[in-house]
Each structure stands twice: as structure tokens, then as C-alpha cells.
OpenMM code with the backbone's topology and positions (N, CA, C; nanometers):
from openmm import Vec3, app, unit

residues = "MET LYS VAL VAL ASP ALA ARG ALA LYS THR ASP ASP GLU LEU ALA GLU GLN LEU ASP GLY LEU GLY ARG GLU ILE PHE ASN LEU ARG PHE GLN ARG ALA ASN GLY GLN LEU GLU ASN THR ALA ARG VAL ARG GLN VAL ARG ARG ASP ILE ALA ARG ILE LYS THR VAL LEU GLY GLU ARG HIS ARG LYS ALA SER".split()
positions = [
    Vec3(3.0437, 4.1469, 2.6912),
    Vec3(2.8885, 4.1831, 2.7458),
    Vec3(2.8826, 4.0647, 2.8397),
    Vec3(2.7849, 4.1506, 2.9494),
    Vec3(2.7518, 4.0512, 3.0321),
    Vec3(2.6242, 4.0081, 3.0224),
    Vec3(2.5349, 3.9389, 3.1008),
    Vec3(2.4151, 3.8958, 3.0882),
    Vec3(2.2966, 3.9809, 3.1015),
    Vec3(2.3199, 4.0887, 3.1763),
    Vec3(2.2795, 4.1856, 3.2155),
    Vec3(2.2502, 4.2819, 3.1367),
    Vec3(2.3426, 4.3061, 3.0281),
    Vec3(2.3444, 4.4050, 2.8974),
    Vec3(2.2484, 4.3358, 2.7908),
    Vec3(2.2581, 4.1961, 2.8014),
    Vec3(2.1985, 4.1104, 2.7011),
    Vec3(2.0244, 4.1102, 2.7273),
    Vec3(2.0274, 4.0883, 2.8495),
    Vec3(1.8691, 4.0937, 2.8694),
    Vec3(1.7992, 4.2214, 2.8625),
    Vec3(1.8740, 4.3410, 2.9078),
    Vec3(1.8221, 4.4516, 2.8597),
    Vec3(1.8011, 4.5258, 2.7344),
    Vec3(1.8601, 4.4433, 2.6113),
    Vec3(1.8462, 4.4786, 2.4935),
    Vec3(1.6989, 4.4140, 2.4344),
    Vec3(1.6505, 4.4468, 2.3310),
    Vec3(1.5365, 4.3751, 2.2640),
    Vec3(1.5632, 4.2706, 2.1811),
    Vec3(1.4774, 4.1826, 2.1385),
    Vec3(1.5105, 4.0833, 2.0505),
    Vec3(1.6083, 4.1120, 1.9107),
    Vec3(1.5215, 4.2074, 1.8750),
    Vec3(1.5968, 4.2537, 1.7303),
    Vec3(1.7245, 4.2851, 1.7212),
    Vec3(1.7588, 4.3860, 1.8535),
    Vec3(1.9135, 4.4112, 1.8972),
    Vec3(1.9870, 4.2964, 1.8954),
    Vec3(1.9338, 4.1960, 1.9808),
    Vec3(2.0196, 4.0822, 2.0018),
    Vec3(2.0372, 3.9843, 1.8966),
    Vec3(1.9325, 3.9799, 1.8119),
    Vec3(1.9936, 3.9261, 1.6610),
    Vec3(2.0499, 3.9954, 1.5879),
    Vec3(2.0607, 4.1162, 1.6067),
    Vec3(2.1655, 4.1977, 1.5033),
    Vec3(2.3110, 4.2024, 1.5339),
    Vec3(2.3301, 4.1633, 1.6847),
    Vec3(2.4454, 4.1831, 1.7324),
    Vec3(2.5044, 4.0058, 1.7030),
    Vec3(2.3875, 3.9238, 1.7210),
    Vec3(2.4382, 3.8068, 1.7116),
    Vec3(2.4892, 3.7736, 1.5532),
    Vec3(2.4094, 3.8585, 1.4871),
    Vec3(2.4745, 3.8346, 1.3131),
    Vec3(2.6074, 3.8952, 1.3225),
    Vec3(2.6426, 4.0087, 1.3645),
    Vec3(2.7669, 4.0866, 1.3881),
    Vec3(2.8745, 4.0033, 1.4240),
    Vec3(2.8462, 3.9059, 1.5642),
    Vec3(2.9341, 3.8081, 1.6155),
    Vec3(2.9814, 3.7130, 1.5128),
    Vec3(2.8824, 3.6573, 1.4532),
    Vec3(2.9028, 3.5399, 1.3563),
    Vec3(2.9963, 3.5844, 1.2650),
    Vec3(2.9942, 3.6960, 1.2347),
    Vec3(3.1015, 3.7659, 1.0675),
    Vec3(3.2271, 3.7677, 1.1674),
    Vec3(3.2125, 3.8258, 1.2898),
    Vec3(3.3779, 3.8562, 1.3448),
    Vec3(3.4002, 3.7359, 1.3883),
    Vec3(3.3429, 3.6361, 1.4303),
    Vec3(3.3981, 3.4596, 1.4566),
    Vec3(3.4801, 3.4346, 1.3474),
    Vec3(3.4092, 3.4152, 1.2144),
    Vec3(3.4504, 3.3782, 1.0833),
    Vec3(3.5815, 3.4487, 1.0683),
    Vec3(3.5890, 3.5941, 1.0609),
    Vec3(3.6981, 3.6394, 1.0381),
    Vec3(3.8365, 3.5965, 1.1416),
    Vec3(3.7495, 3.5825, 1.2450),
    Vec3(3.8966, 3.5513, 1.3536),
    Vec3(3.9599, 3.4061, 1.3142),
    Vec3(3.8426, 3.3417, 1.2651),
    Vec3(3.9134, 3.1814, 1.2233),
    Vec3(4.0083, 3.1934, 1.1114),
    Vec3(3.9683, 3.2726, 1.0346),
    Vec3(4.0686, 3.2631, 0.9159),
    Vec3(4.1623, 3.3582, 0.9301),
    Vec3(4.1922, 3.4538, 1.0338),
    Vec3(4.3116, 3.5224, 1.0803),
    Vec3(4.3681, 3.4080, 1.1536),
    Vec3(4.3257, 3.3298, 1.2122),
    Vec3(4.4120, 3.2132, 1.3284),
    Vec3(4.4523, 3.1296, 1.2176),
    Vec3(4.3918, 3.0820, 1.1397),
    Vec3(4.4231, 3.0051, 1.0072),
    Vec3(4.5607, 3.0642, 0.9448),
    Vec3(4.5691, 3.1657, 0.9131),
    Vec3(4.6755, 3.2290, 0.8440),
    Vec3(4.7860, 3.2876, 0.9351),
    Vec3(4.7611, 3.2531, 1.0578),
    Vec3(4.8738, 3.3280, 1.1375),
    Vec3(4.9045, 3.4782, 1.1628),
    Vec3(4.7834, 3.5088, 1.1516),
    Vec3(4.7755, 3.7041, 1.1247),
    Vec3(4.6794, 3.7349, 1.2762),
    Vec3(4.6345, 3.6381, 1.3714),
    Vec3(4.5719, 3.6710, 1.4716),
    Vec3(4.6689, 3.7063, 1.5712),
    Vec3(4.6550, 3.8157, 1.6326),
    Vec3(4.7224, 3.9051, 1.7349),
    Vec3(4.6579, 3.8523, 1.8701),
    Vec3(4.5508, 3.9012, 1.9155),
    Vec3(4.4489, 3.8609, 2.0131),
    Vec3(4.3604, 3.7219, 2.0064),
    Vec3(4.4054, 3.6611, 2.0550),
    Vec3(4.3667, 3.5006, 2.0680),
    Vec3(4.2995, 3.5115, 2.1497),
    Vec3(4.2687, 3.5910, 2.2582),
    Vec3(4.1835, 3.5678, 2.3473),
    Vec3(4.0374, 3.5903, 2.2916),
    Vec3(4.0387, 3.6459, 2.2045),
    Vec3(3.8959, 3.7320, 2.1524),
    Vec3(3.8318, 3.6453, 2.0949),
    Vec3(3.8654, 3.5362, 2.0558),
    Vec3(3.8021, 3.4097, 2.0120),
    Vec3(3.7207, 3.3798, 2.0982),
    Vec3(3.7543, 3.3451, 2.1974),
    Vec3(3.6813, 3.2947, 2.3379),
    Vec3(3.5838, 3.4065, 2.3864),
    Vec3(3.6042, 3.5158, 2.3546),
    Vec3(3.5406, 3.6368, 2.4143),
    Vec3(3.4256, 3.5993, 2.3231),
    Vec3(3.4353, 3.6062, 2.1960),
    Vec3(3.3130, 3.5906, 2.1086),
    Vec3(3.2362, 3.4934, 2.1244),
    Vec3(3.2898, 3.3799, 2.1136),
    Vec3(3.2333, 3.2478, 2.1136),
    Vec3(3.1208, 3.2282, 2.2504),
    Vec3(3.1760, 3.3106, 2.3612),
    Vec3(3.1104, 3.3030, 2.4790),
    Vec3(2.9838, 3.4210, 2.4725),
    Vec3(3.0034, 3.5118, 2.4026),
    Vec3(2.9129, 3.6224, 2.3842),
    Vec3(2.7705, 3.5601, 2.3186),
    Vec3(2.8250, 3.5036, 2.1859),
    Vec3(2.7242, 3.4587, 2.1203),
    Vec3(2.6436, 3.3383, 2.2093),
    Vec3(2.7025, 3.2682, 2.3030),
    Vec3(2.6393, 3.1646, 2.3610),
    Vec3(2.5665, 3.2445, 2.4496),
    Vec3(2.5783, 3.3630, 2.5255),
    Vec3(2.4951, 3.4193, 2.6087),
    Vec3(2.3948, 3.4922, 2.5379),
    Vec3(2.4074, 3.5283, 2.4004),
    Vec3(2.3100, 3.5885, 2.3381),
    Vec3(2.2111, 3.4813, 2.3144),
    Vec3(2.2521, 3.3789, 2.2636),
    Vec3(2.1434, 3.2568, 2.2329),
    Vec3(2.0847, 3.2040, 2.3582),
    Vec3(2.1497, 3.2024, 2.4726),
    Vec3(2.0979, 3.1668, 2.5945),
    Vec3(1.9582, 3.2510, 2.6398),
    Vec3(1.9966, 3.3667, 2.6239),
    Vec3(1.8611, 3.4744, 2.6515),
    Vec3(1.7701, 3.4849, 2.5412),
    Vec3(1.8065, 3.4802, 2.4496),
    Vec3(1.6961, 3.4347, 2.3213),
    Vec3(1.6065, 3.3189, 2.3664),
    Vec3(1.6754, 3.2072, 2.3731),
    Vec3(1.6174, 3.0853, 2.3688),
    Vec3(1.5308, 3.0869, 2.5495),
    Vec3(1.5849, 3.1944, 2.6490),
    Vec3(1.4742, 3.1962, 2.7258),
    Vec3(1.3746, 3.2477, 2.7138),
    Vec3(1.3906, 3.3385, 2.6575),
    Vec3(1.2493, 3.4537, 2.5985),
    Vec3(1.1682, 3.3776, 2.4902),
    Vec3(1.2178, 3.2797, 2.4405),
    Vec3(1.1238, 3.1893, 2.3569),
    Vec3(1.0683, 3.0903, 2.4151),
    Vec3(1.1187, 3.0448, 2.5230),
    Vec3(1.0628, 2.9390, 2.6066),
    Vec3(0.9379, 2.9754, 2.7111),
    Vec3(0.9842, 3.1652, 2.7413),
    Vec3(0.8601, 3.2287, 2.8480),
    Vec3(0.7439, 3.2262, 2.7565),
    Vec3(0.7707, 3.2796, 2.5984),
    Vec3(0.6550, 3.3357, 2.5469),
    Vec3(0.5669, 3.1939, 2.4895),
    Vec3(0.6489, 3.0845, 2.5068),
    Vec3(0.5215, 2.9863, 2.4590),
    Vec3(0.4402, 2.9176, 2.5872),
] * unit.nanometer
topology = app.Topology()
chain = topology.addChain("A")
for resn in residues:
    res = topology.addResidue(resn, chain)
    for name in ("N", "CA", "C"):
        topology.addAtom(name, app.Element.getBySymbol(name[0]), res)
């Protein structure tokens, strides 16, 4: 996901996607701990996507204040 994509979405869509990414990172951590994780780069991608979404939501929150 790019920042442009995140900014095009509504707050509800971003919150829903953030929830899904949170579940995914949880599962990826378990897979890594058990040695079952095949795509190790996915952990980094998900973490960065979460950070992008939180950044956009924070910007919107500060702008609304």
C-alpha cells in the first residue's frame, strides 16, 4: 500500500484494514516463531503498512482538531 492509496480511503476503511493487518502480523509472528514462515519480507511490509495507516489517521485527527 502506498500513502496515496491510504489517503484516498475513508477513516472506517482504514480502521478496518488496520484491524486486518493487526491480525495478520499476529499470525506472522507465530509462524516465524514456529519456523513455518516462508516469506520473511511480509512481516516488514505489514509493519510498514500499519505505520502508514496510523500516520494518515493521526494527520486527519490533528487536522480535525
